C-alpha positions in Angstrom: 0.0 0.0 0.0 3.0 2.3 0.6 4.2 2.0 -3.0 1.1 3.7 -4.7 1.0 6.4 -2.0 4.7 7.2 -2.6 4.2 7.4 -6.3 1.1 9.5 -5.9 2.9 11.8 -3.5 5.8 12.3 -5.8 3.5 12.8 -8.8 1.5 15.6 -6.9 4.8 17.2 -5.8 6.0 17.2 -9.4 2.8 18.9 -10.5 3.1 21.5 -7.8 6.8 22.2 -8.6 5.9 22.3 -12.3 3.1 24.8 -11.7 5.4 27.0 -9.6 8.1 26.9 -12.4 6.0 27.0 -15.5 2.6 28.3 -14.5 3.4 32.0 -14.8 2.2 33.8 -17.8 2.6 37.6 -18.1 3.9 37.8 -14.6 0.9 36.1 -13.0 0.1 32.5 -12.4 -2.4 30.9 -14.7 -5.8 30.0 -13.2 -6.0 26.3 -12.5 -9.4 26.1 -14.1 -8.0 27.7 -17.3 -5.0 25.4 -17.2 -6.8 22.1 -16.9 -9.9 22.8 -19.0 -9.7 20.2 -21.8 -13.2 20.8 -23.3 -14.5 23.6 -25.4 -15.1 24.3 -29.0 -12.5 24.8 -31.8 -12.2 28.6 -31.1 -11.4 28.1 -27.4 -8.9 25.3 -28.2 -7.2 27.5 -30.9 -7.0 30.4 -28.4 -5.4 28.2 -25.7 -2.9 27.0 -28.3 -2.0 30.5 -29.5 -1.8 31.9 -26.0 0.7 29.3 -24.9 -1.6 27.6 -22.4 -1.1 24.2 -24.1 2.6 24.4 -23.8 2.4 25.4 -20.1 0.0 22.5 -19.4 2.3 20.0 -21.1 5.4 21.2 -19.1 3.5 20.9 -15.8 2.2 17.4 -16.7 5.7 16.3 -17.7 6.9 17.4 -14.3 4.1 15.4 -12.6 5.1 12.3 -14.8 8.7 12.8 -13.8 7.7 12.9 -10.2 5.7 9.7 -10.6 8.7 7.9 -12.3 10.9 9.1 -9.4 8.4 7.8 -6.9 8.3 4.5 -8.6 12.1 4.2 -8.8 12.4 5.1 -5.1 9.8 2.6 -4.1 11.5 -0.1 -6.1 14.9 0.7 -4.5 13.4 0.9 -1.1 11.9 -2.5 -1.6 15.3 -4.3 -2.0 
């Protein structure tokens, strides 16, 4: 049970760190609702793409994924 909690904890930590590093746009942090809204019509999707929201979101999600991988590796190393 500790392994999934460790992975989840590191993934959340990665998301938070990613948001703190990459979440700024124009000197202010992007609203989480704007950042993680995946729906919408074509116009909204194009606007997010042009404004850089897609790139910011991808960088933050990569940080979360890296945190999850780090948590997995640490849990496997801890197991031995």
